[in-house]
C-alpha positions in Angstrom: -130.6 95.0 101.6 -127.5 96.6 102.9 -124.0 95.2 102.7 -120.7 96.3 104.2 -117.6 97.2 102.2 -114.1 97.8 103.4 -112.1 100.3 101.4 -108.6 100.6 102.9 -109.3 101.6 106.5 -112.9 102.8 105.7 -115.8 100.4 106.4 -119.0 101.7 105.0 -122.5 100.5 104.3 -123.9 100.5 100.8 -127.2 99.4 99.1 -126.8 96.1 97.2 -128.0 97.5 93.9 -125.6 100.4 93.9 -123.0 100.3 91.1 -119.3 100.2 92.0 -119.1 103.7 90.4 -121.8 104.9 92.8 -120.0 103.4 95.8 -116.8 105.0 94.8 -118.4 108.5 94.2 -120.0 108.3 97.6 -116.7 107.3 99.2 -115.0 110.3 97.5 -117.7 112.6 98.9 -117.5 111.2 102.4 -113.7 110.7 102.7 -112.0 112.9 100.0 -108.7 113.3 101.9 -108.3 109.7 103.1 -105.7 107.5 101.3 -107.2 105.4 98.5 -104.0 104.0 97.0 -100.5 103.5 98.4 -97.8 102.1 96.0 -94.2 102.3 97.0 -93.7 105.9 98.0 -96.7 107.2 96.1 -99.9 108.0 98.1 -103.2 109.1 96.4 -106.3 110.3 98.2 -109.9 109.4 97.1 -110.3 113.0 95.7 -107.0 112.7 93.7 -108.0 109.2 92.4 -111.4 110.5 91.4 -109.9 113.5 89.5 -107.4 111.1 87.8 -110.2 108.7 86.8 -112.3 111.6 85.4 -109.3 112.7 83.3 -108.9 109.1 81.9 -112.7 108.9 81.2 -112.6 112.3 79.4 -109.7 111.2 77.2 -111.4 107.9 76.3 -114.7 109.8 75.4 -112.7 112.2 73.3 -111.2 109.2 71.5 -114.7 107.8 70.7 -114.9 105.2 73.5 -118.3 105.0 75.0 -120.1 103.0 77.7 -120.7 100.0 75.4 -117.1 100.0 73.9 -114.4 97.6 75.0 -111.0 99.0 75.7 -107.9 98.1 77.7 -106.0 100.4 80.0 
C-alpha cells in the first residue's frame, strides 16, 4: 500500500513498510538541494542535513553507541 507524505513543500509517495530512514534517504536522492530545515536565518538543504546526520551517527558509533543502544541528543 502507498501513502503520501509532505516534507516541507515536497509531497511524495512512499511504501508503507519503508522506514523513516529509507524515506529520508530517498528524499535526499530526489531533492538534494531543496530546503529541509529553516530556523531563524539558518537554512539547510536535504543534502546538508543528510551529511550532518551521518557525522552525528559516525560520532555515536565511535563512542560505542549501536542500533540497540539508547541515547539522547
